[in-house]
C-alpha positions as CSV (number, residue, x, y, z in Angstrom):
1,M,334.0,27.8,-40.9
2,S,334.5,29.2,-44.4
3,V,331.9,30.9,-46.6
4,S,332.3,32.2,-50.1
5,K,333.7,35.7,-50.4
6,P,331.1,38.4,-49.9
7,T,329.9,40.4,-52.8
8,F,327.6,43.3,-52.1
9,A,327.3,44.7,-55.6
10,S,323.5,44.9,-55.5
11,S,322.7,44.5,-51.9
12,I,321.7,48.1,-50.9
13,A,319.2,49.2,-53.5
14,D,317.1,47.9,-56.3
15,G,316.6,51.2,-58.1
16,P,318.5,54.3,-59.0
17,L,321.1,55.2,-56.4
18,D,320.9,58.5,-54.6
19,Q,324.0,60.0,-53.0
20,D,323.5,58.3,-49.7
21,Q,323.0,54.9,-51.3
22,S,326.0,55.4,-53.6
23,E,328.2,56.2,-50.5
24,R,326.9,53.2,-48.7
25,Q,327.5,51.0,-51.7
26,L,331.1,52.3,-52.0
27,A,331.6,51.6,-48.3
28,L,330.3,48.0,-48.7
29,E,332.7,47.5,-51.6
30,Y,335.6,48.7,-49.4
31,L,334.5,46.4,-46.6
32,A,334.2,43.5,-49.0
33,E,337.8,44.1,-50.1
34,A,339.0,44.2,-46.5
35,W,337.0,41.1,-45.6
36,N,338.4,39.2,-48.6
37,A,342.0,40.3,-47.7
38,A,341.5,39.2,-44.1
39,E,340.2,35.8,-45.2
40,D,343.2,35.4,-47.6
41,E,345.4,36.0,-44.5
42,G,343.6,33.2,-42.7
43,V,341.1,35.1,-40.5
44,E,338.0,33.0,-40.0
45,T,334.7,34.1,-41.5
46,L,332.9,33.9,-38.2
47,A,335.6,36.0,-36.5
48,L,335.2,38.6,-39.2
49,A,331.4,38.7,-38.9
50,H,331.6,39.1,-35.1
51,A,334.2,41.9,-35.4
52,S,332.2,43.6,-38.0
53,L,329.0,43.5,-35.9
54,F,330.9,44.8,-32.9
55,A,332.5,47.7,-34.9
56,A,329.1,48.6,-36.4
57,L,327.2,48.5,-33.1
58,A,330.0,50.4,-31.2
59,T,329.9,53.1,-33.9
60,F,326.1,53.4,-33.7
61,V,326.3,53.7,-29.9
62,K,329.0,56.4,-30.2
63,M,327.0,58.4,-32.8
64,H,323.4,57.8,-31.6
65,G,323.5,56.5,-28.0
66,D,322.6,53.3,-26.3
67,D,318.8,53.6,-26.6
68,A,318.7,54.5,-30.3
69,T,321.1,51.6,-31.0
70,A,319.0,49.2,-28.9
71,A,315.9,50.3,-30.8
72,L,317.6,49.6,-34.1
73,V,318.7,46.2,-33.0
74,D,315.1,45.4,-31.8
75,L,314.0,45.8,-35.5
76,L,316.6,43.4,-36.8
77,P,314.8,40.0,-36.2
78,D,311.9,41.0,-38.5
79,R,314.2,42.5,-41.1
80,I,316.4,39.3,-41.1
81,R,313.3,37.0,-41.3
82,S,312.0,39.1,-44.2
83,G,315.2,38.4,-46.2
84,E,316.6,42.0,-46.1
85,Y,320.1,40.7,-45.3
86,N,319.9,37.6,-47.6
87,L,322.4,38.2,-50.4
88,D,320.8,35.4,-52.4
89,R,317.3,36.9,-52.5
90,V,315.8,37.8,-55.8
91,L,314.6,41.4,-56.1
92,Q,311.6,42.0,-58.2
């Protein structure tokens, strides 16, 4: 399964960036570069997505604990359905 290379240029904020947003945007740009390099080496998109989710969740568990991470994950279905993670959405 192959999907076009990720671009996260405007995916975090739709207004002026504060320091935290700027840092998250920079982090996303680094991740996109690594993602693209891995795809160029033949790593499948789905494998990258699973590995990224695992790494992110493992980091949250390490930093915030099981319960806080589970509470965060419980919020994801509504956020996904509302389009928060849709890179093709139009921000108004």
